C-alpha positions in Angstrom: 0.0 0.0 0.0 1.2 3.5 -0.9 2.4 5.6 2.1 -0.1 8.3 1.4 -3.0 5.7 1.3 -1.7 4.0 4.5 -1.6 7.4 6.2 -5.1 8.3 5.2 -6.4 4.9 6.3 -4.8 5.5 9.7 -6.2 9.0 10.1 -9.7 7.8 9.0 -9.5 5.1 11.7 -8.6 7.6 14.4 -11.4 9.9 13.3 -13.9 7.0 13.4 -12.8 5.8 16.8 -13.1 9.4 18.2 -9.9 8.8 20.1 -8.2 11.9 18.9 -9.2 15.6 18.8 -9.5 17.4 15.6 -6.4 19.5 16.3 -4.5 16.2 17.0 -5.7 14.7 13.7 -4.6 17.8 11.8 -1.2 17.8 13.5 -0.8 14.1 12.8 -1.7 14.7 9.1 1.0 17.4 8.8 3.6 15.2 10.6 2.9 12.2 8.5 3.0 14.3 5.3 6.6 15.2 6.3 7.3 11.4 6.6 5.9 10.8 3.2 8.0 13.6 1.8 11.1 12.2 3.3 10.5 8.7 2.2 9.7 9.8 -1.4 13.0 11.7 -1.5 14.7 8.4 -0.7 12.8 6.4 -3.3 10.3 4.8 -0.8 6.6 4.9 -1.7 5.2 1.8 -0.1 4.5 1.5 3.6 5.7 -2.1 3.8 9.1 -1.1 2.4 9.9 1.3 5.3 12.7 0.0 7.5 14.1 0.9 10.9 16.9 2.8 9.3 14.5 4.9 7.4 12.7 5.9 10.6 16.0 6.6 12.4 17.2 8.8 9.5 13.8 10.6 9.5 14.3 11.5 13.1 17.7 12.8 12.4 16.4 14.8 9.4 13.8 16.4 11.7 16.5 17.4 14.1 18.5 19.1 11.4 15.4 21.1 10.4 15.7 22.7 13.8 12.4 21.3 15.2 12.0 21.8 18.9 12.3 18.6 21.0 8.6 18.8 21.9 7.6 19.0 18.2 10.0 16.2 17.3 8.6 14.0 20.0 5.0 14.6 18.7 6.0 13.9 15.1 7.8 10.7 16.0 4.8 9.6 18.2 2.6 10.1 15.1 4.9 7.9 13.1 4.9 5.2 15.8 1.1 5.2 16.0 0.9 4.9 12.2 3.0 1.8 11.9 1.5 0.1 15.0 -1.9 0.6 13.3 -0.6 -0.8 10.0 0.8 -3.9 11.7 -2.5 -4.5 13.6 -4.3 -4.2 10.3 -1.9 -6.7 8.5 -0.8 -4.0 6.0 2.9 -4.2 7.0 4.6 -7.3 8.3 6.6 -5.6 11.1 6.9 -2.3 12.9 10.0 -0.3 11.7 9.6 2.1 14.7 10.4 -0.6 17.2 13.6 0.2 19.3 13.8 3.6 17.7 14.0 5.8 20.8 11.7 8.8 20.9 13.4 12.1 21.7 13.0 13.1 25.3 11.0 16.2 26.1 13.2 18.9 27.7 12.7 19.5 31.4 10.9 22.7 32.1 13.0 25.2 33.8 11.9 25.9 37.4 9.9 29.1 38.1 12.1 31.6 40.0 11.1 34.9 41.6 13.3 38.0 41.4 14.9 39.4 44.5 12.3 42.2 44.6 9.5 39.7 44.3 11.0 37.7 47.2 11.2 40.8 49.3 7.5 41.6 48.6 6.4 38.0 49.3 8.3 37.7 52.6 6.9 41.0 53.8 3.3 40.3 52.7 2.0 38.4 55.8 3.1 41.1 58.3 2.7 40.6 62.0 -0.9 41.6 62.8 -1.8 38.2 64.1 -0.3 35.0 65.3 -0.9 33.3 62.0 0.7 36.3 60.1 3.8 36.0 62.3 3.8 32.2 61.6 3.5 32.8 57.8 6.3 35.4 57.8 8.6 33.0 59.7 7.6 30.0 57.5 8.1 31.7 54.2 11.4 33.4 55.3 12.8 30.1 56.6 11.8 28.3 53.3 13.6 30.8 51.2 16.6 30.9 53.6 17.1 27.2 53.6 15.5 25.8 50.4 13.6 23.1 52.3 11.1 21.0 50.5 7.4 21.3 51.7 7.6 17.9 53.4 10.8 18.8 55.2 9.4 22.1 56.6 6.3 20.3 57.7 8.4 17.7 59.4 10.4 20.2 61.5 10.2 19.8 65.3 11.0 22.4 67.9 14.4 21.1 68.6 15.5 21.0 65.0 16.5 24.7 64.8 19.7 25.7 66.7 19.6 29.5 66.8 23.0 29.6 68.5 24.8 27.8 65.7 22.6 29.1 62.9 21.9 25.6 61.6 18.7 23.6 61.1 18.5 19.8 61.1 16.0 18.3 58.6 15.0 14.9 57.4 15.1 14.7 53.6 14.2 12.1 51.0 15.0 8.5 51.9 15.3 9.4 55.6 18.6 11.2 55.0 19.4 13.8 57.6 21.3 17.0 56.7 22.2 20.3 58.4 21.3 23.5 56.6 22.5 27.0 57.5 19.8 29.6 58.3 20.2 33.3 57.6 20.0 36.0 60.3 16.6 37.4 59.2 15.0 33.9 59.1 16.4 33.2 62.6 14.9 36.5 63.9 11.5 35.8 62.4 11.5 32.2 63.7 12.3 33.6 67.1 9.3 35.9 67.0 7.1 33.0 66.0 8.5 30.5 68.5 8.8 32.9 71.4 5.5 34.7 71.0 2.9 33.7 68.5 3.3 29.9 68.6 2.5 29.5 72.3 -0.8 31.4 71.8 -1.9 28.9 69.2 -0.5 25.8 70.9 -3.6 24.1 72.3 -1.7 20.8 72.8 1.5 21.3 75.0 2.9 18.0 73.7 2.8 19.1 70.1 6.4 19.0 68.9 5.9 20.6 65.4 7.8 23.8 64.8 5.0 25.1 62.6 1.4 24.5 63.7 -2.0 25.3 62.3 -4.7 27.6 63.8 -6.0 24.5 65.5 -2.7 23.7 67.2 -1.7 20.6 65.2 1.2 20.1 62.9 1.0 22.3 59.8 0.1 20.3 56.7 1.4 20.5 53.1 -1.8 22.1 52.0 -1.5 24.6 54.9 2.0 25.6 53.6 0.5 25.9 50.1 -2.3 28.2 51.3 0.2 30.4 53.2 2.3 30.8 50.1 -0.7 31.6 47.9 -2.0 34.0 50.5 1.2 36.0 50.6 1.4 35.9 46.8 -2.0 37.5 46.4 -0.9 40.3 48.9 2.4 40.8 47.0 0.6 40.9 43.7 2.6 38.0 42.2 1.0 35.9 39.4 -0.3 32.8 41.2 0.7 30.7 38.2 4.3 31.4 39.0 4.0 30.6 42.7 4.1 27.5 44.8 6.0 26.4 47.9 8.6 24.9 45.5 9.2 28.3 43.9 10.9 29.4 47.1 13.2 26.4 46.9 14.0 27.1 43.3 14.6 30.8 44.0 16.9 29.9 47.0 19.1 27.7 44.7 19.1 30.1 41.8 20.0 33.2 43.8 22.8 31.3 45.6 24.2 30.3 42.2 23.9 33.8 40.9 25.7 35.1 44.0 28.7 32.8 43.3 27.9 29.6 45.4 29.2 26.4 44.0 27.0 23.6 42.6 28.4 21.1 45.1 27.5 23.3 48.1 24.0 24.0 46.7 23.5 20.3 46.1 24.4 19.6 49.8 22.0 22.2 51.1 19.2 21.1 48.8 19.7 17.4 49.7 19.9 16.4 46.0 21.2 12.8 45.6 22.7 13.7 42.2 24.6 16.8 41.1 22.7 16.4 37.7 19.6 17.6 39.5 21.3 20.7 40.9 22.8 21.5 37.5 19.3 22.4 36.3 19.8 25.7 38.2 22.8 26.5 36.1 20.5 26.5 33.0 18.2 28.9 34.8 21.0 31.2 35.6 22.3 31.0 32.0 18.9 31.9 30.7 18.7 34.8 33.0 22.1 36.1 32.0 21.3 35.7 28.3 18.1 37.7 28.8 19.9 40.5 30.7 22.6 40.6 28.0 20.0 40.9 25.3 18.1 43.6 27.1 21.0 45.8 28.2 24.2 45.2 26.1 24.3 47.8 23.3 25.8 45.3 20.8 23.1 42.7 21.5 20.3 44.8 20.2 19.3 44.7 16.6 20.6 47.5 14.5 23.3 48.4 17.0 26.1 47.5 14.5 
């Protein structure tokens, strides 16, 4: 069967099944038209004549066209679905896309707040109530240490050593680590622990550093609400804000300030340096943006 006919058969089947949206069908049609164009240029017009080498070369050809990784992944997914359908229908004897790896989608760069946004966010809760004092201490500590949500929720009263300026936390896999805490975070935690917390502590035996309005250990959702509340007050787009944004901002700002990846890895509790290296890409993107905005030779028409 001719490649064009096989493609149309596949698209008709998808449309009849209702398993793909109209936009997906149109995108698949364009993707598979590129495949047919490529195969025709290499003297292949029958679907059953396509080999694994042809598919591998097609993927390479798409890469040389400059297609984004996400676009390349979608196009190769369309090709894979086409040939699986043709095998199921008995039109081709084997699937030439087998063992041809699909390109990986790039990891999305983490959302990071600017220093001005961080200042506005940490100042937003204020100190008008016990819960406001708690939120101020909570957010400042999260930014100062880069703790995960689960780690900050798991903190107990004895985990913060104000004298040494270090905090003990239990990370993933039950691994304990010591993280330095900044002066401002220590001061705000002292205000919370020494004044506001006792007024909310209905259970004297509760060991949690951060507690809810009912006196129990603060939950993950409670931390999320505190961050969102402060974000609204600071007029920060809520789509850019989550508890993890503070962790990302902590790491990125450290890197921009000259800290080494190994030291940041240790503070974040990353098992692999590869995870920490993602922040290097964030910083590179930031520097490129700043260069493009402010360097006179980077602007078009500047000569």
